[in-house]
DRENPA-3360 file (N, C-alpha, C; in nm, 2 decimals, always signed):
BEGIN
1 = MAVQALNH = +1.74/-2.23/-1.75/+1.77/-2.08/-1.74/+1.74/-2.03/-1.60 ~ +1.82/-1.95/-1.55/+1.81/-1.89/-1.42/+1.70/-1.78/-1.41 ~ +1.68/-1.71/-1.52/+1.59/-1.60/-1.51/+1.45/-1.65/-1.53 ~ +1.36/-1.62/-1.44/+1.22/-1.67/-1.44/+1.12/-1.56/-1.48 ~ +1.14/-1.44/-1.44/+1.05/-1.33/-1.47/+1.12/-1.20/-1.44 ~ +1.06/-1.09/-1.50/+1.11/-0.96/-1.48/+1.06/-0.92/-1.34 ~ +1.15/-0.87/-1.25/+1.11/-0.83/-1.12/+1.06/-0.68/-1.12 ~ +1.14/-0.59/-1.18/+1.09/-0.45/-1.18/+1.18/-0.37/-1.28;
9 = ANIQTVVM = +1.13/-0.26/-1.32/+1.21/-0.16/-1.40/+1.23/-0.04/-1.31 ~ +1.35/+0.01/-1.32/+1.39/+0.13/-1.24/+1.40/+0.25/-1.34 ~ +1.32/+0.36/-1.30/+1.32/+0.48/-1.38/+1.37/+0.59/-1.30 ~ +1.48/+0.66/-1.35/+1.53/+0.78/-1.29/+1.46/+0.90/-1.35 ~ +1.39/+0.98/-1.27/+1.30/+1.08/-1.32/+1.32/+1.22/-1.26 ~ +1.30/+1.32/-1.34/+1.29/+1.46/-1.29/+1.15/+1.50/-1.27 ~ +1.05/+1.41/-1.30/+0.91/+1.44/-1.28/+0.85/+1.34/-1.19 ~ +0.89/+1.33/-1.07/+0.85/+1.23/-0.97/+0.70/+1.23/-0.95;
17 = DASIAFYR = +0.64/+1.35/-0.91/+0.50/+1.35/-0.88/+0.41/+1.31/-1.00 ~ +0.45/+1.35/-1.12/+0.37/+1.31/-1.24/+0.39/+1.16/-1.27 ~ +0.51/+1.11/-1.24/+0.53/+0.97/-1.26/+0.45/+0.88/-1.17 ~ +0.45/+0.92/-1.04/+0.37/+0.85/-0.94/+0.23/+0.85/-0.98 ~ +0.18/+0.97/-1.02/+0.03/+0.98/-1.05/+0.00/+0.89/-1.17 ~ +0.09/+0.89/-1.27/+0.06/+0.80/-1.39/+0.05/+0.66/-1.35 ~ +0.15/+0.60/-1.28/+0.14/+0.46/-1.25/+0.04/+0.43/-1.15 ~ +0.01/+0.52/-1.06/-0.10/+0.49/-0.96/-0.24/+0.52/-1.02;
25 = DVLGMTVE = -0.26/+0.63/-1.08/-0.40/+0.67/-1.12/-0.44/+0.61/-1.26 ~ -0.35/+0.60/-1.35/-0.38/+0.55/-1.48/-0.37/+0.40/-1.49 ~ -0.26/+0.34/-1.43/-0.24/+0.20/-1.44/-0.28/+0.12/-1.31 ~ -0.32/+0.20/-1.21/-0.38/+0.13/-1.09/-0.28/+0.06/-1.00 ~ -0.15/+0.10/-1.00/-0.05/+0.04/-0.92/-0.06/+0.10/-0.78 ~ -0.01/+0.02/-0.68/+0.00/+0.06/-0.54/+0.14/+0.12/-0.52 ~ +0.14/+0.24/-0.45/+0.26/+0.31/-0.43/+0.31/+0.29/-0.28 ~ +0.44/+0.26/-0.27/+0.50/+0.25/-0.13/+0.63/+0.32/-0.13;
33 = PVPGMVSL = +0.67/+0.37/-0.01/+0.80/+0.43/+0.00/+0.91/+0.33/-0.03 ~ +1.03/+0.38/-0.06/+1.14/+0.29/-0.08/+1.19/+0.23/+0.05 ~ +1.17/+0.10/+0.07/+1.20/+0.03/+0.20/+1.35/+0.03/+0.23 ~ +1.39/+0.07/+0.34/+1.53/+0.06/+0.39/+1.63/+0.14/+0.32 ~ +1.59/+0.23/+0.22/+1.69/+0.30/+0.15/+1.66/+0.45/+0.15 ~ +1.58/+0.50/+0.25/+1.54/+0.63/+0.25/+1.65/+0.73/+0.25 ~ +1.76/+0.70/+0.32/+1.88/+0.79/+0.33/+1.96/+0.79/+0.20 ~ +1.94/+0.69/+0.11/+2.02/+0.67/-0.01/+1.95/+0.73/-0.13;
41 = VEGAWLYS = +1.81/+0.72/-0.14/+1.74/+0.76/-0.26/+1.61/+0.82/-0.23 ~ +1.57/+0.93/-0.30/+1.43/+0.97/-0.29/+1.36/+0.91/-0.40 ~ +1.25/+0.84/-0.36/+1.18/+0.77/-0.47/+1.05/+0.70/-0.42 ~ +1.00/+0.61/-0.50/+0.88/+0.53/-0.47/+0.89/+0.40/-0.54 ~ +0.83/+0.30/-0.48/+0.82/+0.17/-0.55/+0.67/+0.15/-0.58 ~ +0.64/+0.10/-0.70/+0.50/+0.07/-0.74/+0.49/-0.08/-0.76 ~ +0.37/-0.13/-0.72/+0.34/-0.27/-0.72/+0.22/-0.30/-0.81 ~ +0.22/-0.42/-0.86/+0.11/-0.47/-0.94/-0.01/-0.51/-0.85;
49 = AEGRPAIH = -0.12/-0.55/-0.91/-0.24/-0.59/-0.84/-0.21/-0.71/-0.75 ~ -0.11/-0.79/-0.79/-0.08/-0.91/-0.71/+0.03/-0.88/-0.60 ~ +0.06/-0.75/-0.59/+0.16/-0.71/-0.49/+0.30/-0.73/-0.53 ~ +0.33/-0.75/-0.66/+0.46/-0.78/-0.71/+0.53/-0.65/-0.74 ~ +0.66/-0.63/-0.72/+0.72/-0.50/-0.76/+0.72/-0.49/-0.91 ~ +0.69/-0.37/-0.96/+0.68/-0.35/-1.11/+0.77/-0.23/-1.15 ~ +0.76/-0.11/-1.08/+0.83/+0.00/-1.12/+0.90/+0.06/-1.00 ~ +1.03/+0.09/-1.00/+1.09/+0.17/-0.90/+1.13/+0.30/-0.96;
57 = LNAVTSAT = +1.08/+0.41/-0.89/+1.11/+0.55/-0.94/+1.22/+0.61/-0.85 ~ +1.32/+0.67/-0.90/+1.42/+0.74/-0.83/+1.42/+0.88/-0.88 ~ +1.42/+0.98/-0.78/+1.42/+1.12/-0.82/+1.56/+1.15/-0.86 ~ +1.58/+1.23/-0.97/+1.71/+1.27/-1.01/+1.73/+1.41/-0.94 ~ +1.81/+1.41/-0.84/+1.84/+1.53/-0.77/+1.99/+1.56/-0.77 ~ +2.07/+1.48/-0.83/+2.22/+1.50/-0.84/+2.27/+1.44/-0.96 ~ +2.40/+1.46/-0.99/+2.46/+1.41/-1.11/+2.49/+1.26/-1.10 ~ +2.48/+1.20/-0.97/+2.51/+1.06/-0.95/+2.39/+0.99/-0.89;
65 = DFLGEARP = +2.38/+0.86/-0.91/+2.28/+0.78/-0.84/+2.32/+0.74/-0.71 ~ +2.24/+0.66/-0.64/+2.26/+0.62/-0.50/+2.38/+0.52/-0.49 ~ +2.43/+0.47/-0.60/+2.56/+0.39/-0.60/+2.68/+0.47/-0.63 ~ +2.66/+0.60/-0.66/+2.77/+0.69/-0.69/+2.80/+0.69/-0.84 ~ +2.72/+0.62/-0.92/+2.74/+0.62/-1.06/+2.68/+0.74/-1.13 ~ +2.75/+0.79/-1.24/+2.70/+0.91/-1.31/+2.57/+0.87/-1.38 ~ +2.48/+0.97/-1.37/+2.34/+0.95/-1.43/+2.35/+0.99/-1.58 ~ +2.28/+0.92/-1.66/+2.27/+0.97/-1.80/+2.19/+1.09/-1.81;
73 = PQDVTGAG = +2.20/+1.17/-1.91/+2.12/+1.29/-1.92/+1.97/+1.25/-1.93 ~ +1.88/+1.32/-1.87/+1.74/+1.29/-1.88/+1.69/+1.31/-2.02 ~ +1.62/+1.21/-2.07/+1.57/+1.21/-2.20/+1.42/+1.18/-2.19 ~ +1.34/+1.29/-2.21/+1.19/+1.27/-2.20/+1.13/+1.24/-2.33 ~ +1.20/+1.20/-2.43/+1.15/+1.17/-2.56/+1.12/+1.02/-2.57 ~ +1.17/+0.94/-2.47/+1.15/+0.79/-2.48/+1.26/+0.73/-2.56 ~ +1.36/+0.81/-2.60/+1.47/+0.75/-2.69/+1.59/+0.72/-2.61 ~ +1.58/+0.71/-2.48/+1.70/+0.68/-2.39/+1.72/+0.53/-2.38;
81 = RIHHIAFD = +1.78/+0.48/-2.27/+1.82/+0.35/-2.25/+1.70/+0.25/-2.25 ~ +1.58/+0.29/-2.21/+1.46/+0.20/-2.21/+1.37/+0.25/-2.32 ~ +1.34/+0.15/-2.41/+1.25/+0.19/-2.52/+1.10/+0.17/-2.47 ~ +1.07/+0.06/-2.41/+0.94/+0.04/-2.36/+0.94/-0.07/-2.25 ~ +0.83/-0.06/-2.17/+0.80/-0.16/-2.06/+0.67/-0.22/-2.09 ~ +0.66/-0.35/-2.09/+0.53/-0.42/-2.12/+0.48/-0.49/-1.99 ~ +0.34/-0.47/-1.98/+0.27/-0.53/-1.86/+0.16/-0.62/-1.91 ~ +0.14/-0.74/-1.85/+0.02/-0.81/-1.87/-0.09/-0.75/-1.78;
89 = CVDYNDVD = -0.21/-0.73/-1.84/-0.31/-0.65/-1.76/-0.44/-0.72/-1.77 ~ -0.54/-0.67/-1.70/-0.68/-0.71/-1.70/-0.77/-0.59/-1.71 ~ -0.89/-0.60/-1.76/-0.99/-0.50/-1.76/-0.95/-0.39/-1.86 ~ -0.95/-0.43/-1.99/-0.91/-0.34/-2.10/-1.00/-0.21/-2.10 ~ -1.13/-0.22/-2.09/-1.22/-0.11/-2.10/-1.19/-0.01/-1.98 ~ -1.16/-0.05/-1.86/-1.14/+0.04/-1.75/-1.00/+0.11/-1.77 ~ -0.90/+0.04/-1.81/-0.77/+0.10/-1.83/-0.78/+0.20/-1.95 ~ -0.85/+0.16/-2.06/-0.86/+0.25/-2.17/-0.94/+0.38/-2.13;
97 = RRIAAAGL = -1.04/+0.37/-2.04/-1.11/+0.48/-1.99/-1.02/+0.57/-1.90 ~ -0.94/+0.51/-1.82/-0.85/+0.59/-1.73/-0.75/+0.67/-1.81 ~ -0.70/+0.60/-1.92/-0.60/+0.67/-2.01/-0.67/+0.79/-2.07 ~ -0.79/+0.77/-2.12/-0.86/+0.89/-2.18/-0.89/+1.00/-2.08 ~ -0.93/+0.96/-1.96/-0.96/+1.06/-1.85/-0.84/+1.14/-1.82 ~ -0.72/+1.08/-1.83/-0.60/+1.15/-1.80/-0.55/+1.24/-1.92 ~ -0.62/+1.23/-2.03/-0.59/+1.31/-2.14/-0.47/+1.27/-2.22 ~ -0.43/+1.14/-2.21/-0.31/+1.08/-2.27/-0.34/+1.03/-2.41;
105 = TVQRNDVE = -0.24/+1.04/-2.49/-0.26/+0.98/-2.63/-0.24/+0.83/-2.62 ~ -0.32/+0.75/-2.68/-0.31/+0.61/-2.67/-0.32/+0.55/-2.82 ~ -0.24/+0.45/-2.84/-0.25/+0.37/-2.96/-0.30/+0.23/-2.93 ~ -0.40/+0.19/-3.00/-0.46/+0.06/-2.98/-0.42/-0.04/-3.09 ~ -0.40/-0.16/-3.05/-0.36/-0.26/-3.14/-0.42/-0.40/-3.10 ~ -0.48/-0.46/-3.20/-0.54/-0.60/-3.17/-0.46/-0.70/-3.25 ~ -0.42/-0.81/-3.19/-0.35/-0.92/-3.25/-0.44/-1.04/-3.24 ~ -0.54/-1.05/-3.33/-0.64/-1.15/-3.33/-0.59/-1.29/-3.32;
113 = ALGLRQLF = -0.48/-1.32/-3.39/-0.43/-1.45/-3.40/-0.38/-1.50/-3.26 ~ -0.34/-1.40/-3.17/-0.30/-1.44/-3.04/-0.40/-1.41/-2.93 ~ -0.52/-1.36/-2.97/-0.62/-1.32/-2.87/-0.57/-1.21/-2.78 ~ -0.50/-1.12/-2.84/-0.43/-1.01/-2.76/-0.48/-0.87/-2.81 ~ -0.52/-0.79/-2.71/-0.55/-0.65/-2.73/-0.44/-0.57/-2.66 ~ -0.40/-0.46/-2.72/-0.29/-0.39/-2.66/-0.32/-0.24/-2.66 ~ -0.27/-0.17/-2.56/-0.28/-0.03/-2.55/-0.13/+0.02/-2.53 ~ -0.10/+0.13/-2.60/+0.04/+0.18/-2.59/+0.02/+0.33/-2.55;
121 = VRDPNGIL = +0.09/+0.37/-2.44/+0.08/+0.50/-2.39/+0.22/+0.54/-2.33 ~ +0.25/+0.67/-2.33/+0.38/+0.71/-2.28/+0.36/+0.77/-2.13 ~ +0.45/+0.73/-2.05/+0.45/+0.78/-1.91/+0.51/+0.92/-1.91 ~ +0.51/+0.99/-1.80/+0.56/+1.13/-1.79/+0.70/+1.15/-1.83 ~ +0.78/+1.04/-1.83/+0.92/+1.04/-1.86/+0.94/+1.02/-2.01 ~ +0.84/+0.99/-2.09/+0.85/+0.97/-2.23/+0.87/+0.82/-2.26 ~ +0.86/+0.73/-2.16/+0.88/+0.59/-2.18/+0.75/+0.53/-2.23 ~ +0.77/+0.45/-2.34/+0.65/+0.38/-2.40/+0.61/+0.27/-2.30;
129 = IELNFRG = +0.48/+0.26/-2.27/+0.43/+0.16/-2.18/+0.33/+0.07/-2.27 ~ +0.36/-0.05/-2.28/+0.28/-0.15/-2.35/+0.19/-0.23/-2.26 ~ +0.06/-0.22/-2.28/-0.03/-0.29/-2.19/-0.10/-0.40/-2.27 ~ -0.08/-0.52/-2.22/-0.13/-0.64/-2.29/-0.25/-0.70/-2.22 ~ -0.35/-0.73/-2.30/-0.48/-0.79/-2.24/-0.51/-0.91/-2.32 ~ -0.50/-1.03/-2.26/-0.53/-1.16/-2.33/-0.67/-1.21/-2.30 ~ -0.72/-1.28/-2.40/-0.85/-1.34/-2.39/-0.96/-1.26/-2.43;
% end
């Protein structure tokens, strides 16, 4: 199979500042400007602890995206094209604490048979974020 891993998810948002703050402050991602595309899109790229791309945020400022394609209506209920994004994570207690400090609603789930602990939280766009902690 040619696909080896998910490279990133792209989120078109009307709440850019809140989205950046969520991924940076709650999930601990590193924020960088969009490289080489500044004239095409207002946004930010967020990277994992290993420096891998994870989330690309594009500001919704017009009816079309940077490719000229029509944008779908903004859906902040989480019922749009993306249902959820899952991340493998470390340091369950720290992430759980940061979610609580941000005043976000969290759902916890333990899958003992897999040695897996999970946290589920919604980002400012209403997208469900699944955080997986193994071991």
